[in-house]
C-alpha positions, -999 to 999 in steps of 0.1 A, spaced: 13 451 -681 20 465 -647 35 500 -645 72 500 -638 90 513 -607 111 543 -619 144 544 -599 162 577 -601 197 577 -588 230 596 -589 262 575 -584 274 602 -561 248 594 -535 256 569 -508 219 564 -502 214 557 -539 241 531 -535 223 514 -506 190 516 -525 206 500 -556 215 469 -535 178 464 -526 157 478 -554 158 447 -577 145 425 -549 118 450 -542 106 451 -579 106 413 -579 85 411 -548 60 435 -563 62 419 -598 69 452 -614 94 461 -642 122 483 -629 136 513 -649 170 527 -638 174 564 -644 208 580 -638 206 618 -633 229 645 -622 220 659 -588 242 690 -595 216 701 -621 187 693 -597 204 714 -569 205 744 -592 167 742 -593 162 735 -556 189 759 -544 203 731 -522 238 719 -516 250 682 -514 238 667 -481 273 656 -470 285 692 -474 258 706 -451 268 716 -416 255 692 -389 236 672 -415 268 660 -431 281 648 -397 248 629 -392 250 613 -427 286 602 -421 272 583 -391 239 571 -406 251 558 -439 275 532 -423 248 523 -398 223 516 -426 249 497 -446 256 475 -415 219 468 -411 216 458 -448 248 438 -448 262 460 -475 299 467 -478 310 503 -474 343 520 -476 356 538 -445 360 566 -441 329 574 -462 341 586 -497 331 621 -504 304 628 -530 319 629 -565 313 642 -600 294 613 -615 294 626 -651 316 599 -666 298 571 -648 264 584 -658 274 588 -695 289 553 -695 255 540 -682 236 557 -710 261 548 -736 258 511 -727 220 514 -726 220 529 -761 244 503 -777 227 473 -762 242 439 -767 251 413 -741 263 438 -715 237 453 -691 238 489 -681 224 478 -647 254 455 -642 277 485 -650 257 506 -625 262 481 -598 299 478 -606 304 516 -604 285 519 -572 305 491 -557 338 505 -569 332 538 -553 312 532 -522 324 497 -513 359 497 -525 367 535 -521 379 540 -556 374 575 -570 348 571 -597 349 608 -606 380 599 -626 370 587 -661 399 563 -662 385 545 -632 351 542 -649 368 528 -679 387 503 -657 354 491 -642 338 488 -676 367 469 -690 365 446 -660 330 437 -671 343 427 -706 335 460 -723 358 474 -749 377 502 -731 382 523 -763 345 520 -772 334 532 -738 359 561 -738 345 572 -772 310 568 -758 317 592 -729 324 619 -755 295 611 -778 272 641 -782 241 619 -782 251 603 -749 257 637 -734 223 648 -747 206 617 -733 219 624 -698 208 660 -700 173 650 -712 169 624 -685 180 648 -658 156 675 -671 128 650 -674 134 639 -638 131 675 -626 100 679 -647 85 650 -627 93 666 -594 125 647 -586 145 668 -560 167 642 -545 180 606 -548 172 579 -545 137 588 -558 111 563 -569 79 568 -588 53 540 -592 18 544 -604 24 582 -604 31 580 -566 66 595 -556 88 582 -528 120 599 -518 148 581 -500 162 546 -494 143 545 -462 110 549 -480 112 517 -500 91 499 -474 65 526 -478 66 521 -515 61 484 -511 32 489 -487 16 515 -510 17 491 -541 3 464 -519 -28 483 -511 -22 519 -503 -39 536 -474 
């Protein structure tokens, strides 16, 4: 079986949102399984000593111009003005809770819905009640999801996934690893595809 594409993301990243709209088609073209890995960039930034890109002088201004430009090129909806980065703890926990319980509902579908709610519709997904609304809109039991957000095993899963990502060298999102080769950024997906197609 071909090795998967590991897709590391944080819901708080607009570039991760853009990548999420494209990554499934990429995996299909490459005939590779795709593993979605939610992480918390706040924990990563404690290791790298960085600050969120949108909060950086000059770079933040550039990103507020570049993200809408990239979204237009991809034909992806984007809220204006660009929503600020947000604490993605509740959304990430909901993702891993759903991954753990399984069933008919897909954690990837939830990820898409959360990304869209925040970055396309401009809803504040830092608020757990908004995450619960999105989950309920997919047919999930709101009370069960709410309990899942507080489940110690879910909290631990998110911590472990984030630490494992750091251990693999992930320093930003979106970040992809395929065949032990890392690619950082939504704009490197073409490079990833070319690499898998033959490398250089």
